C-alpha positions in Angstrom: -16.6 -11.0 -17.3 -14.5 -12.2 -14.4 -14.9 -10.5 -11.1 -11.7 -10.9 -9.0 -12.4 -11.4 -5.3 -10.2 -10.0 -2.5 -8.4 -13.3 -1.8 -7.3 -13.5 -5.5 -6.2 -9.9 -5.6 -4.2 -10.3 -2.4 -2.5 -13.4 -3.9 -1.6 -11.4 -7.0 -0.1 -8.6 -4.9 1.9 -11.2 -3.1 3.0 -12.6 -6.5 1.5 -16.0 -5.7 2.4 -18.3 -8.6 -1.0 -20.0 -8.8 -2.8 -16.7 -8.9 -0.4 -15.2 -11.5 -0.9 -18.3 -13.7 -4.7 -18.1 -13.4 -4.6 -14.4 -14.2 -2.7 -15.2 -17.4 -5.3 -17.9 -18.3 -8.1 -15.5 -17.6 -6.5 -12.8 -19.8 -6.3 -15.2 -22.7 -10.1 -15.6 -22.6 -10.5 -11.9 -23.7 -13.2 -11.2 -21.1 -13.1 -8.1 -19.0 -11.3 -8.4 -15.6 -13.3 -6.6 -12.9 -13.8 -6.2 -9.2 -16.1 -4.2 -7.0 -15.7 -1.3 -4.6 -16.1 -3.8 -1.8 -12.9 -5.6 -2.7 -11.1 -2.3 -3.1 -12.2 -1.3 0.4 -11.0 -4.6 1.8 -7.6 -4.1 0.1 -7.1 -0.6 1.2 -8.2 -1.5 4.8 -5.4 -4.1 4.8 -2.9 -1.7 3.4 -3.6 0.9 6.1 -3.2 -1.7 8.8 0.2 -2.8 7.5 3.6 -1.5 8.5 4.3 -0.5 4.8 1.1 1.4 4.3 2.2 3.8 1.6 4.0 1.1 -0.5 1.0 -1.2 -0.3 -1.5 1.6 -1.1 0.4 2.4 -4.2 0.6 -1.3 -5.3 -3.1 -1.7 -4.7 -3.9 1.5 -6.6 -1.8 0.3 -9.5 -3.5 -3.1 -9.5 -7.0 -1.7 -9.3 -6.3 0.8 -12.1 -5.9 -2.2 -14.4 -9.4 -3.5 -13.6 -12.9 -2.3 -14.3 -14.6 -1.4 -11.0 -18.2 -2.5 -11.2 -20.7 0.0 -9.8 -23.0 -0.4 -6.8 -26.3 1.1 -7.9 -30.0 0.7 -7.0 -30.3 -2.5 -8.9 -27.5 -4.0 -6.9 -29.2 -2.7 -3.7 -32.4 -4.4 -4.7 -30.6 -7.7 -5.6 -28.6 -7.5 -2.3 -31.9 -7.3 -0.3 -33.5 -10.2 -2.3 -30.4 -12.5 -1.7 -30.2 -11.5 2.0 -33.9 -12.2 2.7 -33.8 -15.5 0.8 -30.8 -16.7 2.7 -32.2 -15.5 6.0 -35.4 -17.5 5.4 -33.3 -20.5 4.6 -31.4 -20.1 7.9 -28.2 -19.1 6.2 -26.1 -16.1 7.2 -23.4 -14.6 5.0 -21.6 -11.3 5.7 -22.9 -8.1 4.1 -19.7 -7.5 2.1 -20.0 -11.0 0.5 -23.7 -10.4 -0.2 -22.9 -7.0 -1.9 -20.2 -8.6 -4.0 -22.6 -11.4 -5.0 -25.3 -8.8 -5.9 -22.9 -6.9 -8.1 -21.6 -10.0 -9.9 -25.1 -11.3 -10.5 -26.3 -7.9 -11.8 -23.5 -7.8 -14.3 -23.7 -11.5 -15.4 -20.2 -12.2 -14.3 -18.2 -15.0 -12.7 -16.6 -14.6 -9.3 -13.0 -15.8 -9.0 -12.6 -16.7 -5.3 -11.4 -19.2 -2.8 -14.3 -18.3 -0.6 -16.7 -20.8 -2.1 -18.2 -21.8 1.3 -20.2 -18.6 1.5 -20.7 -17.8 -2.1 -21.9 -21.2 -3.3 -25.0 -20.7 -1.1 -26.2 -17.9 -3.4 -28.5 -19.2 -6.2 -27.3 -18.4 -9.7 -23.9 -17.0 -8.7 -21.2 -18.4 -11.1 -17.9 -19.2 -9.3 -14.4 -20.1 -10.3 -12.5 -21.5 -7.4 -8.8 -21.4 -7.5 
């Protein structure tokens, strides 16, 4: 399962050739394409800030409807806390949204497609695909 991070989804919405090509390659692997509610929140927040809100909201909704949205449940909450405490003890700080995304991906055994490797590579066991 591939979990698509916000930076990748934004690039798709902007029809970035690299992102579109990677999406095609991911689709050929016949694994589910997913994201989390956190990425959806980030996309909608950006849409509401834009001057073309309604058009962007519709485009985001259309894109998200093609993906499986992975749930945030009690197991994710527990995993989030474990990751956050481990990083804190190691003197590393990562934003809560990124920690939640990592917890969701880890609980579902997925691979996160992102350019934000600087934060995510600090999380033990999290599989990443940088683009």
